[in-house]
DRENSE-161898 format. One line per 5 residues: number of its first residue (from 1); their letters; for each residue x, y, z of C-alpha. Coordinates in nm, 2 decimals. Layout:
<nutors>
NUM	a	X Y Z  ...
</nutors>
This chain:
<nutors>
1	mtspl	3.45 -2.26 -0.81  3.07 -2.22 -0.76  2.89 -2.11 -1.08  2.68 -1.79 -1.04  2.39 -1.99 -1.19
6	erysk	2.41 -2.28 -0.95  2.13 -2.13 -0.73  1.90 -2.13 -1.04  2.01 -2.48 -1.17  1.66 -2.63 -1.17
11	qvlfs	1.52 -2.32 -1.34  1.79 -2.32 -1.60  1.71 -2.69 -1.68  1.36 -2.57 -1.78  1.37 -2.58 -2.16
16	slgee	1.20 -2.25 -2.21  1.47 -2.07 -2.01  1.82 -2.21 -2.01  2.14 -2.01 -1.92  2.10 -1.73 -2.17
21	rqrql	1.74 -1.65 -2.06  1.84 -1.68 -1.69  2.13 -1.43 -1.74  1.88 -1.19 -1.90  1.65 -1.23 -1.60
26	lgsrv	1.95 -1.15 -1.37  1.99 -0.82 -1.55  1.63 -0.71 -1.52  1.47 -0.44 -1.31  1.12 -0.45 -1.16
31	llcgc	0.90 -0.20 -0.98  0.66 -0.36 -0.74  0.37 -0.13 -0.64  0.24 -0.25 -0.31  0.38 -0.53 -0.08
36	galgt	0.07 -0.68 0.08  -0.09 -1.01 -0.02  -0.01 -1.02 -0.39  0.30 -0.81 -0.35  0.47 -1.04 -0.10
41	vlaet	0.41 -1.35 -0.31  0.53 -1.17 -0.62  0.84 -1.04 -0.44  0.95 -1.37 -0.30  0.88 -1.56 -0.63
46	lvrag	1.08 -1.32 -0.84  1.37 -1.28 -0.60  1.40 -1.66 -0.58  1.39 -1.67 -0.96  1.68 -1.42 -0.99
51	vghlt	1.53 -1.08 -1.09  1.84 -0.86 -1.07  1.69 -0.55 -0.91  1.36 -0.51 -0.73  1.21 -0.18 -0.61
56	vvdrd	0.94 -0.24 -0.34  0.72 0.05 -0.27  0.45 0.03 0.00  0.28 0.29 0.22  0.17 0.06 0.51
61	fvels	0.30 -0.12 0.82  0.26 -0.49 0.92  -0.04 -0.58 1.13  -0.15 -0.92 1.28  -0.44 -0.96 1.03
66	nlqrq	-0.18 -0.95 0.74  -0.02 -1.28 0.84  -0.30 -1.50 0.71  -0.20 -1.42 0.35  0.11 -1.19 0.33
71	vlfde	0.38 -1.45 0.32  0.69 -1.25 0.39  0.59 -1.12 0.73  0.58 -1.28 1.08  0.48 -1.19 1.44
76	rdved	0.81 -1.01 1.51  0.74 -0.77 1.23  0.40 -0.69 1.39  0.56 -0.64 1.73  0.83 -0.41 1.58
81	hlpka	0.57 -0.20 1.39  0.78 -0.23 1.08  0.67 -0.08 0.75  0.60 -0.36 0.50  0.86 -0.24 0.25
86	iaaat	1.13 -0.26 0.52  1.02 -0.60 0.66  0.99 -0.74 0.31  1.34 -0.62 0.21  1.50 -0.78 0.52
91	klaqi	1.34 -1.12 0.44  1.42 -1.10 0.07  1.78 -1.02 0.13  1.80 -1.34 0.34  1.65 -1.54 0.06
96	nsdvt	1.88 -1.41 -0.22  2.16 -1.18 -0.14  2.26 -1.15 -0.51  1.94 -0.95 -0.58  1.94 -0.58 -0.52
101	iepav	1.64 -0.49 -0.31  1.54 -0.12 -0.29  1.26 -0.06 -0.03  1.06 0.26 -0.03  0.81 0.35 0.25
106	adidy	0.59 0.57 0.04  0.25 0.62 -0.10  0.27 0.59 -0.48  0.11 0.90 -0.64  0.15 1.12 -0.95
111	tniln	0.44 1.31 -0.79  0.67 1.01 -0.75  0.57 0.72 -0.98  0.78 0.82 -1.28  1.08 0.84 -1.05
116	fakga	1.02 0.50 -0.91  0.96 0.35 -1.26  1.28 0.50 -1.40  1.49 0.23 -1.55  1.24 -0.05 -1.48
121	dlild	1.17 -0.32 -1.74  0.83 -0.41 -1.58  0.58 -0.27 -1.33  0.39 -0.52 -1.11  0.05 -0.46 -0.94
126	gtdnf	0.06 -0.56 -0.58  -0.19 -0.30 -0.47  -0.54 -0.32 -0.33  -0.71 -0.02 -0.49  -0.80 0.10 -0.84
131	evrfl	-0.67 0.46 -0.79  -0.32 0.33 -0.79  -0.39 0.09 -1.07  -0.52 0.37 -1.30  -0.21 0.57 -1.21
136	vndas	0.02 0.28 -1.30  -0.17 0.24 -1.62  -0.10 0.61 -1.71  0.26 0.58 -1.61  0.30 0.27 -1.83
141	letgi	0.14 0.44 -2.13  0.36 0.75 -2.07  0.69 0.55 -2.04  0.63 0.25 -2.26  0.70 0.01 -1.97
146	pwiya	0.47 -0.29 -1.96  0.28 -0.37 -1.65  0.07 -0.66 -1.50  -0.26 -0.59 -1.34  -0.40 -0.83 -1.08
151	gvigs	-0.66 -0.83 -0.80  -0.81 -1.07 -0.55  -1.13 -1.06 -0.34  -1.27 -1.35 -0.15  -1.18 -1.67 -0.34
156	hgqtm	-1.16 -1.52 -0.69  -0.92 -1.30 -0.87  -0.81 -1.18 -1.21  -0.50 -1.07 -1.39  -0.40 -0.93 -1.73
161	tifpe	-0.07 -0.81 -1.88  -0.05 -0.48 -2.06  0.19 -0.38 -2.33  0.16 0.00 -2.41  0.05 0.08 -2.76
166	ktacl	0.03 -0.29 -2.84  -0.25 -0.44 -2.62  -0.56 -0.31 -2.44  -0.48 -0.10 -2.14  -0.67 -0.11 -1.81
171	rclie	-0.90 0.18 -1.92  -0.99 -0.02 -2.23  -1.12 -0.28 -1.99  -1.25 -0.06 -1.71  -1.34 0.29 -1.80
176	svpdp	-1.31 0.44 -1.45  -1.27 0.36 -1.08  -1.58 0.17 -0.97  -1.83 0.37 -0.77  -1.84 0.30 -0.40
181	gtmet	-2.07 0.01 -0.31  -2.08 -0.14 -0.66  -1.81 -0.40 -0.60  -1.71 -0.64 -0.33  -1.43 -0.54 -0.10
186	cdtag	-1.21 -0.72 0.15  -1.44 -0.58 0.42  -1.75 -0.75 0.27  -1.60 -1.07 0.11  -1.26 -1.12 0.28
191	vlgpa	-0.96 -1.27 0.11  -0.86 -1.63 0.09  -0.48 -1.69 0.09  -0.48 -1.96 -0.18  -0.65 -1.73 -0.42
196	vnvva	-0.37 -1.47 -0.36  -0.11 -1.74 -0.43  -0.26 -1.86 -0.75  -0.32 -1.51 -0.90  0.03 -1.39 -0.80
201	sleav	0.18 -1.70 -0.95  0.01 -1.64 -1.28  0.13 -1.28 -1.26  0.49 -1.40 -1.19  0.49 -1.64 -1.48
206	daiki	0.41 -1.36 -1.73  0.68 -1.14 -1.55  0.94 -1.41 -1.60  0.85 -1.45 -1.97  0.89 -1.07 -2.02
211	lsgqa	1.20 -1.03 -1.82  1.38 -1.32 -1.99  1.31 -1.17 -2.33  1.01 -1.37 -2.42  0.73 -1.12 -2.41
216	dlvep	0.59 -1.26 -2.74  0.48 -1.57 -2.54  0.24 -1.35 -2.33  -0.11 -1.36 -2.48  -0.35 -1.07 -2.46
221	mltil	-0.59 -1.23 -2.21  -0.78 -1.15 -1.90  -0.76 -1.46 -1.67  -1.04 -1.50 -1.42  -1.04 -1.77 -1.15
226	dvwdg	-1.21 -1.89 -0.84  -1.01 -2.13 -0.63  -1.31 -2.22 -0.41  -1.52 -2.33 -0.71  -1.21 -2.46 -0.89
231	tlrrm	-1.29 -2.26 -1.21  -1.06 -2.07 -1.45  -1.15 -1.90 -1.77  -0.95 -1.68 -2.01  -1.11 -1.40 -2.21
236	slkdl	-0.92 -1.28 -2.53  -0.85 -0.91 -2.53  -0.68 -0.93 -2.87  -0.91 -0.69 -3.05  -1.03 -0.48 -2.75
241	rdrnn	-0.79 -0.19 -2.81  -0.88 -0.17 -3.18  -1.25 -0.18 -3.10  -1.24 0.09 -2.82  -1.17 0.46 -2.86
246	cpack	-0.98 0.46 -2.53  -0.90 0.81 -2.41  -0.58 0.69 -2.24  -0.40 0.46 -2.48  -0.55 0.61 -2.80
251	ggerv	-0.63 0.97 -2.69  -0.32 1.03 -2.48  -0.52 1.13 -2.17  -0.33 1.11 -1.85  -0.58 1.23 -1.58
256	wlsgr	-0.42 1.02 -1.31  -0.06 1.09 -1.39  -0.14 1.47 -1.41  -0.29 1.47 -1.07  -0.64 1.57 -1.19
261	egart	-0.77 1.24 -1.05  -0.68 1.08 -0.72  -0.76 1.15 -0.35  -0.54 1.28 -0.07  -0.74 1.07 0.17
266	tvlcg	-0.80 0.70 0.14  -1.01 0.45 0.34  -0.80 0.14 0.39  -0.99 -0.18 0.31  -1.07 -0.40 0.61
271	rnavq	-0.87 -0.19 0.85  -1.12 0.05 1.01  -0.86 0.31 0.92  -0.80 0.61 0.69  -0.48 0.73 0.53
276	vspqq	-0.43 1.11 0.52  -0.15 1.26 0.31  -0.01 1.61 0.37  -0.11 1.89 0.13  0.25 1.97 0.05
281	kggel	0.46 1.67 -0.05  0.83 1.61 -0.07  0.93 1.71 0.28  1.04 1.48 0.57  0.92 1.49 0.93
286	aldel	1.16 1.50 1.22  1.00 1.21 1.41  1.20 1.27 1.73  1.07 1.63 1.75  0.71 1.52 1.67
291	akkls	0.73 1.26 1.95  0.82 1.52 2.20  0.53 1.74 2.10  0.28 1.45 2.11  0.41 1.30 2.44
296	ssgtv	0.14 1.47 2.64  -0.14 1.37 2.41  -0.11 0.99 2.46  0.12 0.70 2.45  0.40 0.75 2.19
301	tqnpf	0.62 0.48 2.04  0.86 0.50 1.75  1.12 0.33 1.53  1.34 0.48 1.26  1.06 0.46 1.01
306	llrln	0.74 0.57 1.19  0.58 0.71 1.50  0.27 0.58 1.67  0.04 0.78 1.89  -0.23 0.59 2.09
311	letpd	-0.51 0.81 2.21  -0.73 0.70 2.49  -1.02 0.94 2.45  -1.13 0.88 2.19  -0.98 0.55 2.11
316	yevtv	-0.77 0.62 1.80  -0.43 0.50 1.68  -0.23 0.74 1.47  0.07 0.61 1.28  0.28 0.88 1.12
321	frdgr	0.55 0.82 0.86  0.85 1.03 0.78  0.70 1.16 0.46  0.41 1.32 0.65  0.15 1.06 0.58
326	aiikg	-0.06 0.92 0.87  -0.29 0.62 0.91  -0.57 0.70 1.15  -0.70 0.37 1.29  -1.04 0.36 1.47
331	tedia	-1.25 0.53 1.20  -1.36 0.51 0.84  -1.50 0.86 0.84  -1.27 1.08 0.62  -1.37 1.40 0.79
336	targi	-1.29 1.26 1.13  -0.96 1.13 1.01  -0.87 1.47 0.86  -0.96 1.64 1.18  -0.74 1.41 1.39
341	yaryi	-0.46 1.47 1.14  -0.50 1.85 1.16  -0.51 1.85 1.54  -0.21 1.63 1.61  0.02 1.66 1.30
346	gt	-0.09 1.98 1.12  -0.26 2.07 0.79
</nutors>
């Protein structure tokens, strides 16, 4: 009879894990916020390692430009206009059918993050924007669930692991969302695939330590690397929380989780596109009915997860999800995107 641990035999042989730690890993639950470059590497690594339950939340769909660095997707996913969470879940189930994969095509915000995080042992950052990261930071402080921050631009990246009430939180390190134009973006600097793989791997190692019951092995460090230059440095954050009068982890402030901070409209990095969310959340669009209404406005295609409207004059592509969100491609102007949303979908 085949042992349930045979799949992980080489990992079990690793002296810092063994059978007992592997079984603990198999019983763990993870929330992955975002399934793009970092998220796909994280998801595949942890599913192969034997995380018991993985919730994958992502708001976007697969595009051709994703394939250079988002390792779970292929050209068929692009052709099928699949949401990233759905495409990822399909691939992950083929990699390890013993892991429970729960995909969610949704935009993580203050109305749903606590529900997604319920029961999770760890939250992982696979996002590409600071608004969601500050929201995750608030949720982590509120629930006591640890989380791992990471980001990559160009050939460099960074990561740090946060234990609520024990180590510095994200707002101890970065007070607020950086002002527009003050930092590089994927539009200005691009993203190198190897940098993504290295940063995500470091993030995954800390995740495996935590999920196998060895959180004490995770040091309070900010790791910064550049794969092009071949440099890596680690900055100790051991005393940062004690030295700062952080409004979030010391003052109990939850401006992102309360909804006081955060935008309803987001410019998507490197996409020439804007995401617009409905004013009233929680409902679900009838895509078939919407397709009929929009059929005279342009070319309409759809699958069970989304509807796409291609407008010829002007040249915009409008992708509408069942939760009412839309990604307007062809502009980075928020006012223009909101106008298109109001015209074709509603307020």
